[in-house]
C-alpha positions in Angstrom: -33.2 -35.0 -55.1 -35.7 -35.9 -57.8 -38.7 -33.5 -58.0 -41.5 -33.0 -60.4 -40.7 -30.8 -63.5 -42.8 -27.6 -63.0 -43.1 -27.2 -66.8 -43.2 -29.6 -69.8 -41.0 -32.6 -68.9 -39.2 -32.7 -72.2 -38.4 -29.0 -72.3 -37.4 -29.1 -68.7 -34.8 -32.0 -69.1 -33.6 -30.8 -72.5 -32.7 -27.4 -71.0 -30.9 -29.1 -68.1 -28.8 -31.3 -70.4 -28.1 -28.4 -72.7 -26.4 -26.6 -69.8 -23.8 -29.4 -69.7 -23.3 -29.2 -73.4 -22.6 -25.5 -73.3 -20.2 -26.0 -70.4 -18.5 -28.8 -72.5 -18.1 -26.3 -75.4 -16.2 -24.0 -73.0 -14.0 -26.9 -71.9 -13.3 -27.8 -75.5 -12.4 -24.2 -76.3 -10.1 -24.1 -73.4 -8.4 -27.3 -74.6 -7.6 -25.5 -77.9 -10.4 -26.9 -80.0 -11.5 -23.7 -81.6 -15.2 -23.1 -81.7 -15.0 -19.4 -82.1 -16.3 -17.6 -85.2 -14.4 -14.4 -84.2 -11.1 -13.6 -82.6 -11.9 -12.1 -79.2 -10.0 -9.2 -77.7 -7.4 -10.3 -75.3 -9.4 -9.4 -72.2 -12.5 -11.4 -73.1 -11.1 -14.9 -72.2 -9.9 -14.1 -68.7 -13.0 -12.0 -68.0 -15.3 -14.8 -69.2 -13.4 -17.4 -67.2 -13.7 -15.2 -64.1 -17.4 -14.8 -64.7 -17.7 -18.6 -65.1 -16.0 -19.2 -61.8 -18.3 -16.7 -60.0 -21.4 -18.2 -61.6 -20.4 -21.8 -60.8 -19.6 -20.7 -57.2 -23.1 -19.2 -56.9 -24.5 -22.4 -58.2 -22.6 -24.6 -55.7 -23.1 -22.3 -52.7 -26.8 -22.1 -53.5 -27.0 -25.8 -53.9 -25.4 -26.6 -50.6 -27.3 -23.8 -48.9 -30.5 -25.6 -49.8 -29.4 -28.7 -47.9 -32.1 -31.4 -47.8 -34.6 -29.1 -49.6 -32.7 -29.4 -52.9 -34.7 -31.0 -55.7 -34.4 -31.0 -59.5 -37.9 -29.7 -60.1 -40.6 -29.1 -57.6 -40.5 -31.3 -54.5 -43.0 -34.1 -54.2 -42.9 -33.8 -50.4 -42.8 -31.1 -47.8 -39.6 -29.0 -47.7 -38.3 -25.9 -45.9 -38.4 -22.4 -47.4 -34.7 -21.3 -47.6 -34.2 -17.6 -46.9 -30.7 -17.5 -45.4 -27.3 -17.5 -46.9 -27.3 -16.4 -50.5 -31.1 -16.6 -50.4 -31.1 -13.4 -48.4 -29.7 -11.6 -51.5 -31.5 -13.5 -54.3 -34.5 -15.9 -54.4 -32.7 -17.8 -57.2 -29.0 -17.7 -56.7 -28.5 -21.1 -58.4 -30.3 -19.9 -61.5 -28.3 -16.7 -61.4 -25.2 -18.8 -61.3 -26.3 -20.9 -64.3 -27.1 -17.7 -66.2 -23.6 -16.3 -65.4 -21.9 -19.5 -66.6 -23.9 -19.4 -69.8 -22.9 -15.8 -70.5 -19.3 -16.7 -69.7 -19.5 -19.6 -72.1 -20.9 -17.5 -74.9 -18.2 -14.9 -74.4 -15.5 -17.5 -74.2 -16.5 -19.3 -77.3 -17.9 -16.4 -79.3 -20.0 -19.1 -81.1 -23.5 -18.1 -82.4 -24.8 -21.6 -81.9 -23.7 -21.5 -78.2 -25.4 -18.1 -78.0 -28.7 -19.5 -79.4 -28.6 -22.5 -77.1 -27.8 -20.3 -74.1 -30.8 -18.0 -74.9 -33.1 -21.0 -75.1 -31.8 -22.3 -71.7 -32.3 -18.8 -70.1 -35.8 -18.5 -71.4 -36.8 -22.0 -70.3 -35.2 -21.6 -66.9 -37.0 -18.3 -66.4 -40.2 -20.1 -67.0 -39.1 -22.7 -64.5 -38.4 -20.0 -61.9 -41.9 -18.5 -62.4 -43.5 -22.0 -62.1 -41.5 -22.7 -59.0 -42.5 -19.4 -57.5 -46.1 -20.3 -57.9 -45.5 -23.6 -56.2 -43.7 -21.9 -53.3 -46.5 -19.4 -53.0 -49.0 -22.2 -52.7 -46.8 -24.1 -50.3 -45.7 -21.3 -48.0 -48.4 -18.6 -48.5 -47.8 -15.3 -46.8 -44.3 -16.3 -45.6 -43.2 -16.6 -49.2 -45.0 -13.4 -50.3 -43.2 -11.5 -47.5 -39.9 -13.0 -48.7 -40.7 -11.9 -52.3 -41.2 -8.3 -51.1 -37.8 -8.3 -49.3 -35.7 -10.2 -51.8 -35.6 -9.8 -55.6 -36.0 -12.8 -58.0 -32.4 -12.7 -59.3 -30.3 -9.7 -58.2 
């Protein structure tokens, strides 16, 4: 499962670990450790938890949909181009899932530090997506380009 980081190694792994920290902030908030700077309207917490579940579901379904092709980073060896399952709807359902969980965590905690960290993660992961796209284009050529014309990057 270990691939090659497609961008700067330090930024790549920092962004991956920060995802877990943002998720942990959500858990702490749910356990009653108040990280919020504002009192949210009553509908925000259930809506954000629903968004988190949807995002994490996308992440898990996408992960298992990749099967043996899953790597953290770009593969060091030959893999298959996945275009079925969720990958028929989004070229990057796992990243879409991560982005949804980050938005949910920001809404759930209403913490500006969590917001800044989430923005950093999204920017870095978008750069990862672009770099991985270049790798896939080199690896799969016209097949990948045709796939890109049929399926959008995120939604």
